[in-house]
C-alpha positions in Angstrom: -21.9 -7.3 14.5 -23.5 -6.8 11.1 -20.9 -5.7 8.3 -21.0 -2.2 6.6 -20.3 -1.8 3.0 -17.5 0.3 2.0 -16.4 0.9 -1.7 -12.5 1.3 -2.6 -11.1 2.6 -5.9 -7.5 1.3 -6.5 -5.1 2.2 -9.5 -4.6 -0.9 -11.4 -1.2 -1.6 -10.2 -2.1 -1.4 -6.5 -5.0 -3.6 -7.1 -3.0 -6.2 -8.7 -0.5 -6.0 -6.3 -2.9 -6.3 -3.2 -4.6 -9.5 -5.0 -1.2 -11.1 -5.6 0.0 -10.4 -2.2 -3.3 -11.5 -0.6 -2.6 -14.9 -2.6 1.0 -15.1 -1.5 0.0 -15.0 2.3 -2.8 -17.4 1.8 -6.0 -15.1 2.4 -9.1 -16.7 1.4 -9.9 -13.3 -0.5 -8.9 -10.1 -1.2 -11.6 -8.8 1.2 -10.2 -10.6 4.0 -6.5 -9.4 3.2 -8.0 -6.0 3.7 -9.6 -6.8 6.7 -6.3 -8.3 7.9 -4.4 -4.9 7.1 -6.9 -3.0 8.9 -6.8 -5.4 12.0 -2.9 -5.2 12.3 -2.9 -1.7 11.6 -5.1 -1.0 14.7 -3.5 -3.6 16.9 -0.1 -1.9 16.1 -1.2 1.7 16.4 2.1 2.8 14.8 2.8 6.1 12.8 2.0 6.3 9.2 5.2 8.2 8.7 6.1 6.7 5.3 2.6 6.0 3.5 0.6 9.1 4.7 3.2 11.4 2.6 2.5 9.2 -0.2 -1.2 10.0 0.3 -0.5 13.7 -0.2 1.8 13.4 -3.7 0.2 13.9 -7.2 -1.4 10.8 -8.8 1.2 10.1 -11.2 4.0 10.0 -8.3 1.8 7.7 -6.5 1.2 5.6 -9.6 4.8 5.1 -10.0 5.1 3.9 -6.4 2.5 1.5 -7.2 3.9 0.2 -10.2 7.3 -0.3 -8.0 5.2 -2.3 -5.7 3.6 -4.4 -8.2 7.0 -5.3 -9.6 8.6 -6.3 -6.3 5.3 -8.3 -5.5 5.6 -10.2 -8.4 9.4 -11.0 -7.7 8.3 -12.0 -4.4 10.8 -9.5 -2.7 10.2 -6.7 -0.2 12.4 -3.3 0.1 11.4 -2.2 3.8 11.3 1.0 5.0 14.5 2.4 3.6 13.3 2.3 0.0 10.2 4.2 0.8 11.9 6.9 2.8 14.4 7.4 -0.2 11.7 7.4 -2.6 9.6 10.0 -0.7 12.9 12.2 -0.2 13.4 12.1 -4.0 10.0 13.0 -4.8 9.8 15.8 -2.0 8.7 19.0 -3.2 9.8 22.3 -1.6 7.4 23.6 0.9 5.9 26.9 -0.5 
């Protein structure tokens, strides 16, 4: 099947983390890494209960999460879902 071009803009820290993570995992390119993430997600069909709320946060809060992700990636350590859940709860605004 012919490829379709999609354009994605990423904040600097998130782009840097993605590039480093792609290298750590041995992907031949950043593009291959993104395709791998999408394939994994469609195979698993899991909920996005952690990352979907992040998409609704103000950009400054997303930037703080991206900075943390980059620092963890540079260290080569992960935090698993518990960290993300705590971070979301800490940044959650009361509903209006």
